[in-house]
MMTF fields as JSON, N, C-alpha, C and O atoms, coordinates in Angstrom:
{
  "mmtfVersion": "1.0.0",
  "mmtfProducer": "UNKNOWN",
  "numBonds": 359,
  "numAtoms": 360,
  "numGroups": 90,
  "numChains": 1,
  "numModels": 1,
  "chainsPerModel": [1],
  "groupsPerChain": [90],
  "chainIdList": ["A"],
  "bondAtomList": [4, 2, 8, 6, 12, 10, 16, 14, 20, 18, 24, 22, 28, 26, 32, 30, 36, 34, 40, 38, 44, 42, 48, 46, 52, 50, 56, 54, 60, 58, 64, 62, 68, 66, 72, 70, 76, 74, 80, 78, 84, 82, 88, 86, 92, 90, 96, 94, 100, 98, 104, 102, 108, 106, 112, 110, 116, 114, 120, 118, 124, 122, 128, 126, 132, 130, 136, 134, 140, 138, 144, 142, 148, 146, 152, 150, 156, 154, 160, 158, 164, 162, 168, 166, 172, 170, 176, 174, 180, 178, 184, 182, 188, 186, 192, 190, 196, 194, 200, 198, 204, 202, 208, 206, 212, 210, 216, 214, 220, 218, 224, 222, 228, 226, 232, 230, 236, 234, 240, 238, 244, 242, 248, 246, 252, 250, 256, 254, 260, 258, 264, 262, 268, 266, 272, 270, 276, 274, 280, 278, 284, 282, 288, 286, 292, 290, 296, 294, 300, 298, 304, 302, 308, 306, 312, 310, 316, 314, 320, 318, 324, 322, 328, 326, 332, 330, 336, 334, 340, 338, 344, 342, 348, 346, 352, 350, 356, 354],
  "bondOrderList": [1, 1, 1, 1, 1, 1, 1, 1, 1, 1, 1, 1, 1, 1, 1, 1, 1, 1, 1, 1, 1, 1, 1, 1, 1, 1, 1, 1, 1, 1, 1, 1, 1, 1, 1, 1, 1, 1, 1, 1, 1, 1, 1, 1, 1, 1, 1, 1, 1, 1, 1, 1, 1, 1, 1, 1, 1, 1, 1, 1, 1, 1, 1, 1, 1, 1, 1, 1, 1, 1, 1, 1, 1, 1, 1, 1, 1, 1, 1, 1, 1, 1, 1, 1, 1, 1, 1, 1, 1],
  "groupList": [{"groupName": "UNK", "atomNameList": ["N", "CA", "C", "O"], "elementList": ["N", "C", "C", "O"], "formalChargeList": [0, 0, 0, 0], "bondAtomList": [1, 0, 2, 1, 3, 2], "bondOrderList": [1, 1, 2], "singleLetterCode": "X", "chemCompType": "L-PEPTIDE LINKING"}],
  "groupTypeList": [0, 0, 0, 0, 0, 0, 0, 0, 0, 0, 0, 0, 0, 0, 0, 0, 0, 0, 0, 0, 0, 0, 0, 0, 0, 0, 0, 0, 0, 0, 0, 0, 0, 0, 0, 0, 0, 0, 0, 0, 0, 0, 0, 0, 0, 0, 0, 0, 0, 0, 0, 0, 0, 0, 0, 0, 0, 0, 0, 0, 0, 0, 0, 0, 0, 0, 0, 0, 0, 0, 0, 0, 0, 0, 0, 0, 0, 0, 0, 0, 0, 0, 0, 0, 0, 0, 0, 0, 0, 0],
  "groupIdList": [1, 2, 3, 4, 5, 6, 7, 8, 9, 10, 11, 12, 13, 14, 15, 16, 17, 18, 19, 20, 21, 22, 23, 24, 25, 26, 27, 28, 29, 30, 31, 32, 33, 34, 35, 36, 37, 38, 39, 40, 41, 42, 43, 44, 45, 46, 47, 48, 49, 50, 51, 52, 53, 54, 55, 56, 57, 58, 59, 60, 61, 62, 63, 64, 65, 66, 67, 68, 69, 70, 71, 72, 73, 74, 75, 76, 77, 78, 79, 80, 81, 82, 83, 84, 85, 86, 87, 88, 89, 90],
  "secStructList": [7, 7, 2, 2, 2, 2, 2, 2, 2, 2, 2, 2, 2, 2, 7, 4, 4, 4, 6, 6, 7, 3, 3, 3, 3, 3, 6, 6, 6, 6, 3, 3, 3, 3, 3, 3, 1, 1, 7, 7, 7, 2, 2, 2, 2, 2, 2, 6, 2, 2, 2, 2, 2, 6, 7, 7, 1, 1, 7, 1, 3, 3, 3, 3, 3, 3, 6, 6, 1, 7, 7, 3, 3, 3, 3, 3, 3, 6, 6, 3, 3, 3, 3, 6, 6, 6, 6, 3, 3, 7],
  "xCoordList": [117.516, 117.766, 116.445, 115.499, 116.37, 115.137, 115.032, 116.015, 113.82, 113.581, 114.436, 115.033, 114.5, 115.272, 116.752, 117.43, 117.259, 118.662, 118.945, 119.93, 118.094, 118.257, 118.141, 118.919, 117.174, 116.97, 118.19, 118.622, 118.729, 119.917, 121.095, 121.784, 121.33, 122.441, 122.273, 123.233, 121.056, 120.791, 121.038, 121.71, 120.496, 120.645, 122.099, 122.533, 122.85, 124.267, 125.051, 126.031, 124.633, 125.276, 124.958, 125.831, 123.712, 123.286, 123.759, 124.107, 123.765, 124.088, 125.104, 124.727, 126.379, 127.398, 127.547, 128.06, 127.118, 127.214, 126.231, 126.287, 125.317, 124.407, 125.06, 124.436, 126.295, 126.976, 126.993, 127.307, 126.658, 126.6, 125.259, 125.073, 124.317, 122.984, 122.158, 122.385, 121.205, 120.275, 118.98, 118.423, 118.505, 117.28, 116.21, 116.485, 114.99, 113.83, 112.701, 112.366, 112.123, 111.062, 109.728, 109.609, 108.723, 107.358, 106.541, 106.127, 106.3, 105.646, 104.216, 103.789, 103.467, 102.073, 102.015, 101.226, 102.851, 102.884, 103.835, 103.884, 104.591, 105.622, 106.577, 106.908, 107.006, 107.883, 109.214, 109.269, 110.29, 111.635, 112.202, 112.316, 112.552, 113.182, 114.685, 115.183, 115.4, 116.849, 117.45, 117.182, 118.257, 118.954, 120.416, 121.176, 120.798, 122.159, 123.063, 123.107, 123.768, 124.64, 125.913, 126.436, 126.414, 127.717, 127.635, 128.663, 126.447, 126.304, 126.416, 125.51, 127.51, 127.731, 127.217, 127.037, 126.979, 126.481, 125.182, 125.152, 124.114, 122.807, 122.797, 121.953, 123.708, 123.813, 123.966, 123.396, 124.729, 124.923, 123.578, 123.268, 122.791, 121.472, 120.552, 119.85, 120.547, 119.657, 119.987, 119.106, 121.226, 121.604, 121.035, 120.943, 120.659, 120.171, 118.665, 118.152, 117.945, 116.507, 115.77, 114.957, 116.038, 115.322, 115.601, 114.684, 116.846, 117.203, 116.507, 116.048, 116.426, 115.752, 114.257, 113.658, 113.662, 112.216, 111.8, 110.665, 112.676, 112.334, 112.549, 112.272, 113.035, 113.231, 111.892, 110.922, 111.843, 110.644, 111.009, 111.253, 111.043, 111.521, 110.525, 110.881, 109.277, 108.266, 108.197, 107.496, 108.914, 108.886, 108.16, 108.494, 107.16, 106.42, 106.968, 106.778, 107.647, 108.099, 109.414, 109.564, 110.351, 111.587, 111.521, 111.207, 111.81, 111.959, 113.405, 113.831, 114.151, 115.597, 115.948, 115.58, 116.664, 117.112, 118.628, 119.344, 119.085, 120.511, 120.732, 119.984, 121.743, 121.982, 122.099, 122.711, 121.513, 121.549, 120.987, 121.501, 119.938, 119.331, 117.842, 117.375, 117.115, 115.684, 115.485, 116.215, 114.494, 114.16, 113.659, 113.008, 113.971, 113.543, 112.602, 112.909, 111.45, 110.479, 110.43, 110.153, 110.699, 110.665, 109.561, 109.6, 108.58, 107.498, 107.954, 108.305, 107.952, 108.401, 107.317, 106.174, 107.687, 106.79, 107.614, 108.558, 107.289, 108.089, 108.146, 109.152, 107.087, 107.036, 107.404, 107.384, 107.73, 108.072, 108.481, 108.556, 108.747, 109.131, 108.672, 108.339, 108.662, 108.21, 109.036, 109.192, 109.561, 110.345, 109.579, 109.281, 109.253, 108.474, 109.36, 109.315, 110.142, 110.911, 110.874, 111.729, 109.883, 109.723, 110.609, 110.558, 111.412, 112.336, 111.841, 111.915, 111.345, 111.143, 109.911, 109.744, 109.051, 107.903, 107.752, 107.735, 107.643, 107.444, 106.285, 105.966],
  "yCoordList": [26.427, 27.346, 27.766, 28.093, 27.762, 28.133, 29.656, 30.383, 30.106, 31.535, 32.051, 33.122, 31.298, 31.724, 31.83, 32.744, 30.903, 30.951, 32.211, 32.909, 32.491, 33.701, 34.959, 35.898, 34.973, 36.114, 36.343, 37.479, 35.269, 35.358, 35.931, 36.825, 35.428, 35.923, 37.41, 38.178, 37.805, 39.212, 40.09, 41.117, 39.693, 40.496, 40.593, 41.646, 39.511, 39.556, 40.472, 41.089, 40.562, 41.485, 42.934, 43.8, 43.193, 44.548, 44.975, 46.136, 44.028, 44.313, 43.293, 42.341, 43.471, 42.47, 42.206, 41.156, 43.119, 42.917, 41.856, 41.475, 41.365, 40.279, 38.91, 37.888, 38.882, 37.598, 36.83, 37.388, 35.57, 34.727, 34.745, 34.046, 35.538, 35.599, 34.395, 33.807, 34.042, 32.966, 33.602, 34.48, 33.157, 33.694, 32.619, 31.454, 33.035, 32.142, 32.949, 34.037, 32.41, 33.115, 32.426, 31.21, 33.218, 32.726, 33.251, 34.411, 32.401, 32.888, 33.373, 34.288, 32.796, 33.213, 34.656, 35.459, 34.982, 36.341, 37.253, 38.458, 36.674, 37.406, 38.117, 39.291, 37.354, 37.882, 37.16, 35.936, 37.934, 37.376, 37.623, 38.764, 36.536, 36.615, 36.53, 35.62, 37.48, 37.527, 37.551, 38.461, 36.554, 36.497, 36.846, 36.028, 38.062, 38.565, 38.162, 38.848, 37.082, 36.586, 37.408, 37.57, 37.929, 38.592, 40.11, 40.781, 40.655, 42.109, 42.593, 42.37, 43.249, 43.655, 45.063, 45.432, 45.848, 47.212, 47.395, 47.341, 47.611, 47.813, 49.118, 49.296, 50.009, 51.287, 51.069, 51.814, 50.06, 49.745, 49.422, 49.907, 48.612, 48.224, 49.436, 49.589, 50.292, 51.453, 52.414, 53.135, 52.436, 53.277, 52.745, 53.485, 51.482, 50.843, 50.622, 49.999, 51.119, 50.865, 51.305, 50.55, 52.489, 52.984, 52.127, 51.815, 51.748, 50.906, 49.553, 49.034, 48.981, 47.695, 47.847, 47.024, 48.896, 49.109, 49.364, 49.067, 49.896, 50.22, 49.052, 49.177, 47.928, 46.761, 46.264, 46.169, 45.952, 45.37, 43.968, 43.735, 43.042, 41.688, 40.621, 39.45, 41.026, 40.059, 39.835, 38.936, 40.64, 40.559, 41.798, 42.917, 41.598, 42.735, 43.18, 44.33, 42.28, 42.591, 41.877, 40.692, 42.597, 42.027, 42.08, 43.123, 40.974, 40.951, 40.57, 39.452, 41.518, 41.362, 41.302, 42.18, 40.252, 40.117, 40.227, 39.692, 40.929, 41.115, 40.725, 41.173, 39.899, 39.497, 40.698, 41.709, 40.573, 41.594, 42.931, 43.989, 42.882, 44.098, 43.856, 42.717, 44.918, 44.843, 44.368, 44.782, 43.497, 43.083, 44.295, 45.182, 44.313, 45.408, 44.841, 43.846, 45.492, 45.104, 46.222, 47.373, 45.879, 46.861, 46.454, 45.374, 47.332, 47.115, 47.673, 48.849, 46.855, 47.297, 48.106, 47.665, 49.284, 50.179, 50.908, 51.615, 50.759, 51.4, 52.923, 53.53, 53.547, 55.011, 55.571, 56.788, 54.739, 55.188, 54.004, 52.883, 54.24, 53.118, 53.338, 54.451, 52.24, 52.286, 51.318, 50.156, 51.785, 50.969, 50.837, 51.846, 49.627, 49.395, 48.872, 47.686, 49.725, 49.362, 50.53, 50.656, 51.375, 52.519, 53.702, 54.746, 53.557, 54.631, 55.523, 56.748, 54.93, 55.72, 55.25, 54.055, 56.183, 55.867, 57.012, 58.176, 56.698, 57.716, 57.373, 58.117],
  "zCoordList": [63.842, 64.917, 65.544, 64.828, 66.851, 67.537, 67.678, 67.535, 67.959, 68.168, 69.326, 69.224, 70.42, 71.579, 71.249, 71.719, 70.443, 70.058, 69.22, 69.463, 68.254, 67.437, 68.283, 68.122, 69.179, 70.055, 70.948, 71.147, 71.473, 72.331, 71.56, 72.053, 70.361, 69.545, 69.228, 69.293, 68.888, 68.577, 69.799, 69.7, 70.951, 72.164, 72.612, 73.078, 72.478, 72.846, 71.917, 72.335, 70.682, 69.748, 70.116, 70.056, 70.495, 70.847, 72.246, 72.464, 73.178, 74.575, 75.078, 75.762, 74.757, 75.096, 76.593, 76.98, 77.426, 78.872, 79.374, 80.544, 78.497, 78.865, 78.704, 78.99, 78.254, 78.062, 79.379, 80.431, 79.311, 80.5, 81.204, 82.2, 80.697, 81.3, 80.877, 79.82, 81.71, 81.381, 80.891, 81.551, 79.734, 79.157, 79.106, 78.819, 79.39, 79.276, 78.646, 79.115, 77.586, 76.867, 77.103, 76.955, 77.473, 77.642, 76.459, 76.466, 75.428, 74.21, 74.401, 73.697, 75.322, 75.507, 76.01, 75.512, 76.997, 77.542, 76.775, 77.022, 75.843, 75.097, 76.053, 75.887, 77.062, 78.098, 78.052, 77.939, 78.142, 78.189, 79.581, 80.029, 80.255, 81.569, 81.368, 80.706, 81.942, 81.81, 83.207, 83.991, 83.512, 84.791, 84.524, 84.004, 84.884, 84.641, 85.797, 86.818, 85.652, 86.708, 86.841, 87.944, 85.723, 85.738, 85.757, 85.858, 85.663, 85.667, 87.102, 87.906, 87.427, 88.809, 89.086, 90.247, 88.055, 88.262, 87.507, 86.278, 88.247, 87.636, 86.831, 85.952, 87.119, 86.406, 84.902, 84.103, 84.519, 83.092, 82.455, 81.367, 83.125, 82.615, 82.502, 81.501, 83.51, 83.505, 82.363, 81.895, 81.914, 80.789, 79.475, 78.495, 79.448, 78.223, 78.2, 77.271, 79.203, 79.306, 78.044, 77.51, 77.573, 76.4, 75.171, 74.411, 74.972, 73.82, 73.9, 72.883, 75.085, 75.265, 74.996, 74.305, 75.543, 75.4, 73.959, 73.586, 73.16, 71.768, 70.803, 69.61, 71.308, 70.453, 69.929, 70.68, 68.664, 68.052, 67.589, 66.405, 68.531, 68.249, 68.694, 68.824, 68.926, 69.331, 70.83, 71.294, 71.584, 73.05, 73.545, 73.155, 74.41, 74.952, 76.3, 76.697, 77.006, 78.355, 78.641, 78.343, 79.211, 79.72, 81.237, 81.81, 81.884, 83.334, 83.585, 83.296, 84.128, 84.272, 85.749, 86.529, 86.115, 87.492, 87.542, 86.695, 88.549, 88.801, 90.262, 91.131, 90.551, 91.944, 92.88, 92.538, 94.048, 95.093, 94.619, 94.982, 93.814, 93.284, 93.038, 93.074, 92.793, 92.502, 91.068, 90.168, 90.853, 89.487, 88.706, 89.257, 87.428, 86.565, 85.509, 84.854, 85.356, 84.336, 83.312, 83.649, 82.061, 80.982, 80.016, 79.427, 79.864, 78.907, 77.564, 77.471, 76.539, 75.217, 74.536, 74.412, 74.103, 73.396, 72.351, 72.704, 71.09, 70.042, 70.17, 69.803, 70.681, 70.745, 72.111, 72.296, 73.048, 74.387, 75.208, 74.704, 76.466, 77.31, 78.732, 79.14, 79.479, 80.854, 81.669, 81.293, 82.772, 83.679, 84.974, 85.613, 85.382, 86.586, 87.703, 88.031, 88.273, 89.448, 90.415, 91.292, 90.246, 91.098, 90.708, 91.358, 89.668, 89.336, 88.194, 88.292, 87.133, 85.93, 85.182, 84.938, 84.819, 83.976, 82.993, 83.393, 81.731, 80.699, 79.829, 78.902]
}
C-alpha cells in the first residue's frame, strides 16, 4: 500500500464529504492537493479547517479546490492553524 493510498483512506474516514475528491501529494513540499469535485458548499469545508490544520500526518500544507470557489490553503500546525484565503488567520 502506498503512502497516498493510506492517506486517502484515513482522510475519507475523518472527512467523508471528501469522497470522490482527487488527491495529489507532493512529498518534497509536503503538500497535499485536494480537488473536491462533489463538494457543493464550501461552508462544510470551512467548518473543518481547524480539524484539518491540526492533523499530524506528514502533510504541512493542504491546497483545496472547490468548483466555482476560491482555493483554500491550510497550513498544518499542531498548536494552531492558518487559513490563507483572505478569511481567517490565527
